[in-house]
C-alpha positions in Angstrom: -4.2 -0.8 -0.4 -1.6 -2.9 2.1 1.0 -0.5 0.7 4.0 -1.8 3.2 5.5 -4.0 0.9 8.7 -6.4 1.2 12.6 -5.7 1.6 13.7 -3.5 -1.5 16.8 -0.6 -1.8 14.3 2.3 -1.9 10.7 3.2 -1.8 11.3 3.8 -6.0 12.4 0.4 -6.7 9.0 -0.4 -5.1 7.2 1.8 -6.8 8.9 1.7 -10.4 8.7 -1.8 -10.5 6.4 -4.8 -8.9 4.1 -2.5 -6.6 3.4 -0.1 -9.0 3.0 -2.5 -12.2 0.2 -4.4 -9.4 -1.8 -1.0 -9.3 -1.8 -0.7 -12.8 -2.9 -4.3 -13.7 -5.3 -4.1 -10.9 -6.5 -0.3 -11.1 -9.7 -1.4 -12.0 -10.4 -3.0 -9.1 -8.3 -0.6 -6.6 -10.5 2.3 -8.6 -13.9 0.9 -7.6 -12.7 0.0 -4.1 -11.5 3.5 -3.4 -14.4 5.0 -5.4 -16.1 6.5 -1.8 -13.2 8.9 -1.4 -12.7 10.0 -5.1 -16.2 10.9 -4.6 -15.3 13.1 -1.6 -12.5 15.4 -3.6 -13.9 15.5 -6.9 -16.1 18.5 -6.4 -13.6 20.4 -4.7 -12.6 22.7 -7.5 -16.1 24.0 -7.5 -16.3 24.2 -4.0 -12.8 26.5 -3.9 -13.6 28.0 -7.4 -9.9 26.3 -7.9 -9.1 25.8 -12.2 -5.4 25.3 -11.7 -5.3 21.3 -9.5 -2.6 19.2 -8.5 -3.0 15.6 -7.8 -0.4 14.3 -5.2 0.0 10.4 -6.1 -1.9 10.4 -8.4 -1.4 6.4 -9.5 -3.0 5.4 -12.5 -5.4 9.2 -12.6 -8.6 7.8 -11.4 -9.3 10.7 -9.4 -7.4 13.4 -11.8 -9.4 12.5 -14.8 -12.8 12.9 -12.4 -11.5 16.3 -11.6 -10.3 17.4 -15.1 -14.0 16.4 -16.0 -15.6 19.3 -13.4 -13.2 22.3 -14.8 -13.5 24.8 -17.1 -12.4 25.3 -20.6 -9.4 27.0 -18.8 -8.9 24.6 -16.1 -6.1 22.5 -15.9 -4.4 19.1 -13.4 -1.3 18.2 -13.6 -1.2 14.6 -11.7 2.3 13.8 -10.1 3.5 10.2 -8.8 6.7 8.6 -8.5 5.7 5.4 -10.3 6.3 5.1 -14.3 4.3 2.2 -14.6 1.5 4.3 -13.2 2.2 7.7 -14.5 2.6 6.2 -18.3 -0.7 3.7 -17.6 -2.8 7.3 -16.5 -1.0 8.9 -19.4 -2.4 6.3 -22.0 -6.1 6.9 -20.5 -6.0 10.6 -21.0 -6.9 12.3 -23.8 -8.2 15.4 -22.3 -5.6 18.3 -23.0 -6.2 19.6 -19.6 -4.9 16.9 -18.4 -1.1 15.9 -17.9 0.9 13.6 -15.6 4.3 13.9 -14.1 6.8 11.1 -13.1 8.2 13.1 -10.0 8.6 12.9 -6.1 6.6 15.6 -5.1 8.8 16.0 -2.1 11.4 17.5 -4.5 10.1 18.5 -8.2 10.5 21.8 -9.2 6.9 23.3 -9.7 5.9 26.4 -11.2 6.2 28.7 -8.3 2.4 29.9 -7.1 0.7 28.4 -9.6 -1.7 25.9 -8.2 -5.3 26.9 -6.3 -5.9 23.0 -5.2 -3.9 20.3 -4.1 -5.3 16.9 -3.9 -4.4 13.6 -2.7 -6.4 10.0 -2.4 -4.0 8.2 0.0 -0.6 9.9 -2.0 0.7 12.0 0.9 1.9 9.1 3.6 5.2 8.1 2.0 7.2 10.8 1.0 10.8 10.3 3.0 10.8 14.0 4.7 6.8 15.0 4.8 8.0 18.2 6.0 10.3 19.3 3.4 7.4 17.7 0.8 4.5 20.0 2.2 6.8 22.9 1.9 7.5 22.1 -1.7 4.0 22.2 -2.3 3.3 25.2 -0.2 5.9 26.9 -2.8 3.9 25.8 -5.7 0.4 27.4 -4.3 -1.2 30.5 -5.1 -2.2 33.1 -2.5 -4.7 30.9 0.1 -4.8 28.0 -2.2 -6.8 24.6 -0.9 -5.2 21.5 0.5 -7.7 18.6 0.7 -6.2 15.1 1.1 -7.4 11.6 1.9 -5.0 9.6 4.3 -5.2 6.5 6.3 -5.7 6.8 10.6 -4.1 3.7 12.2 -3.6 0.1 11.5 -5.5 -0.6 14.5 -8.3 1.5 13.3 -8.1 -0.6 10.0 -8.3 -4.2 10.6 -9.4 -5.1 6.8 -6.1 -3.7 5.6 -3.6 -5.9 7.7 -5.4 -9.0 7.7 -3.4 -10.6 4.9 -0.1 -9.7 6.4 -1.1 -11.3 10.1 -2.4 -14.3 8.9 0.2 -14.9 6.4 3.1 -13.6 8.8 3.6 -17.1 10.2 3.8 -18.9 6.8 6.0 -16.5 5.3 9.4 -15.6 6.1 10.3 -12.7 3.9 7.1 -10.6 5.2 8.6 -7.6 7.2 6.3 -6.2 10.2 5.1 -2.1 9.6 7.0 0.3 11.2 4.4 3.0 11.9 7.7 5.9 12.5 8.6 5.4 8.5 6.8 6.3 5.4 3.9 3.9 4.8 -0.1 3.3 4.2 -0.8 4.9 8.1 2.7 7.2 8.9 -0.3 9.7 9.3 -2.5 8.0 11.1 -1.7 10.4 14.8 -3.9 13.7 13.8 -1.3 15.9 16.2 1.9 14.8 14.1 -0.2 15.5 10.7 -1.0 19.0 11.7 2.6 19.9 13.2 3.5 18.8 9.5 1.5 21.0 7.9 2.0 24.3 10.3 5.6 23.7 10.3 5.7 23.7 6.8 4.0 27.1 6.1 0.0 25.6 5.7 -3.1 27.6 7.4 -6.5 27.1 8.5 -5.3 22.9 9.1 -8.4 21.0 9.4 -7.8 17.0 9.6 -11.1 15.6 10.3 -12.1 11.9 10.9 -13.7 9.9 7.9 -15.4 6.2 8.1 -16.3 5.3 4.4 -17.4 1.4 3.4 -15.6 -0.3 0.9 -16.6 -2.5 -1.5 -15.4 -5.4 -4.0 -16.8 -8.4 -5.3 -16.0 -11.4 -3.3 -14.6 -12.9 -6.9 -11.9 -10.6 -6.6 -10.5 -11.1 -2.9 -8.0 -13.3 -3.3 -6.6 -11.2 -6.7 -6.6 -9.1 -4.4 -4.3 -10.1 -1.5 -2.2 -12.1 -3.6 -1.2 -9.5 -6.0 -1.5 -6.8 -4.3 0.5 -5.3 -0.6 3.1 -7.1 1.4 1.6 -10.5 1.0 1.5 -10.2 -2.4 4.7 -9.1 -3.2 6.1 -11.9 -1.2 3.9 -14.5 -2.9 5.9 -13.5 -5.7 9.1 -15.2 -4.5 7.0 -18.2 -2.7 7.5 -21.7 -3.7 3.9 -23.2 -4.7 2.8 -25.2 -1.7 3.9 -21.9 0.5 1.4 -19.9 -2.0 -1.1 -22.5 -1.7 -1.3 -22.2 1.9 -0.8 -18.8 2.2 -4.0 -18.4 0.0 -6.1 -20.5 2.0 -5.3 -19.4 4.8 -6.0 -15.8 3.8 -8.9 -16.0 2.0 -10.2 -17.8 5.4 -9.4 -15.0 7.6 -11.5 -12.6 5.4 -14.6 -15.0 5.8 -15.8 -11.9 8.1 -15.8 -9.3 5.6 -17.8 -11.0 3.0 -21.5 -10.4 2.9 -23.8 -11.8 -0.1 -21.1 -12.4 -2.2 -19.5 -9.3 -1.5 -16.5 -8.1 0.5 -17.5 -5.0 2.6 -15.4 -3.0 5.2 -15.2 0.5 7.1 -11.6 2.6 5.9 -11.1 4.7 8.8 -9.4 7.3 7.3 -8.5 11.6 7.6 -10.1 14.4 5.2 -7.2 16.8 5.7 -7.5 20.2 4.7 -5.6 23.6 5.0 -4.7 27.1 3.3 -1.8 28.4 1.7 -0.8 31.4 3.6 -1.9 34.6 1.4 -0.1 38.0 2.2 -3.4 40.0 2.4 -4.9 37.6 5.1 -7.6 36.3 2.8 -8.7 33.0 1.9 -9.9 31.3 -1.4 -12.0 28.1 -0.4 
């Protein structure tokens, strides 16, 4: 959730290392927390008539598994993610022959041309080094009239829960970097006009960007695990001494008090639901 992390050589180093492993270790917590957004996506194949689905930034595979259960016997879903730990974990939990996972960068991977009728993503499209090139690559994999349906975060200002840990911990952690809104990361798609431009310039049509606000929940007992193992604070705490770690955890836990109600953490996630279609030579659209 808090996906911007402490300095590393490149994003692959994080997703193939501590960030990806933290998501694997906490996949049940994260899947529960993000369930409302999975629910936005899983019925899309039925609504669009899609049979060949690509899940972009599939993580540990929760959305891809749920979508596959809704496909017909001839359907197929492919999950793609840059993280080896996460795609390995996804594959380990998969027994359905209609579902497979690929560890690759969707920006550059050579997908079979004109092979996909539906592209979905739950918070996986904001991390491309060159998003226009990435969506152009996905467009090449699209069948005529294929549908795109993605969820992405709106701005950091609209999502105070997402930055509570790092704002509170910043005075205590010298290795905690500031977020840079002009770089790939959790809030890179916060500006709807920017997102529309990326999609239209990469060949997508009928672009629709709708604000969506959904309540997310997790048990209060999971809160310390959440912020101390995930995101920028979790990554920075890996190299902190014990005294610093103790102080940070106490301060950050107190800062989350306003989100705790009756033993449950609740917050509103401010996101975009992004839709588009691949161009069709006949001008027709499916879905």
